[in-house]
N, C-alpha and C positions, 0 to 999 in steps of 0.2 A: 222635125225627125224623131225626138225622144217619144213624143206621144204617139207617133205612128208604131214605133217598135213596141211601145206598152200595149199599144191596140192589138198588135201582131201576136204577142206573147199569150194575152187573153184568149184570142180567138184559136190559137194552136191548143191551148188548154181545154178549151171548149170542144175542139175537135177530137182530142184525144179522150176527154171524158165520155162524149157521145159514142165513140168507137169502141169503148172499153180497153183502150191502150194506155190509160194513165195509170203510171206506176207511181208508188211513193216517191221514188226518186225523181220522176219528171215532175210531179207536183211541186215537190220542194224546191227544184231548181227553177221552175216557172214562177212560183210565187216569190222566190228570191229575186229573180229579175225583175218582176213587176214592183217589189218594194224598193229596190235599187233605182229604178225609173222614178218611182215617187219621191225618192230622198233627193234626187237632182232636179225634180220639176217643182216640188211644193215651195222652195225658198224663192224660186224666181217667180211663181205665181203670186206669191205673198208681196213680192216687190212691186207688183203693179198697182197697188192701192194708192201711192203717191201719184201715178200717172193720171188717176181719174178723179182725184181730190185735190184740194188746195189746203195750203198751211194749217189753219186751225182745226179743219175737218179731218185731217189725217189720224190723229189718236182714236177718234170715234170710229173712223173707217177701219182701222187696224182691228178694233175690238169687235165690230160687226162682222169682219171678214172672219175672224177666228171663230166666232160664235157660230157663224154659218157652216164652217168646215166641222165643227164638233157636232152640230145638229146633223148634217149629212152623213157623219160616221154612223150616228145612231139609226137614222131613217134608212140608209144603205144597207146596214147589216140586217136590219129587220125585213126590209123588201128582199133582200137576197135569201135570207131564210125561207120566206114564204115562197119565193119563186122556186127554189130547190126542192122545198117540201111538195110542191103541186106538179113539177115538170121532172127535169133529170139534174144530175149534179153539175153538168157542164152550163146550164141555163145561166148561172150566176157569172161564169166567165165569159158567156156570150153577151149579157147585159153590160157587163164591164166593158168588153170591147166597143160595143155601140155607144155607150157613154164616152168613151175617150175619143172616138171619131166624131161625135157631135162637138166635143170640146175642140178638137182640131179644126172644124169647120168654123166655129167662132173666132178662134185665135187667128185663124187664117184671114179672116175679113176684118180684123181689128187693126185700125190705124194707130191707136194711141192717142196722146195728148198732142197737140200741136200739128 
């Protein structure tokens, strides 16, 4: 549900940006809601590492997971900047909504360990 709400916020921001109705207040509120969702989602996502790895592999898995998150922050920001530069301001929000929906699909099909 949380990811669906985050995707909805991103899609609304994209629509507002495309229509020209995105005010600074709406942008700030939308980004706040998206960050709030991330604050709740990220620890739960990090907790999945022990579900896919066993005992001695867990420390290395945590390091690799954290490294992947930091790499994604750099690559995502770069890709978002290029996308916005070559399209419109809301394209970044639209791409974010699509990425969240892809994640929802993966999580929805994941059964976890055991």
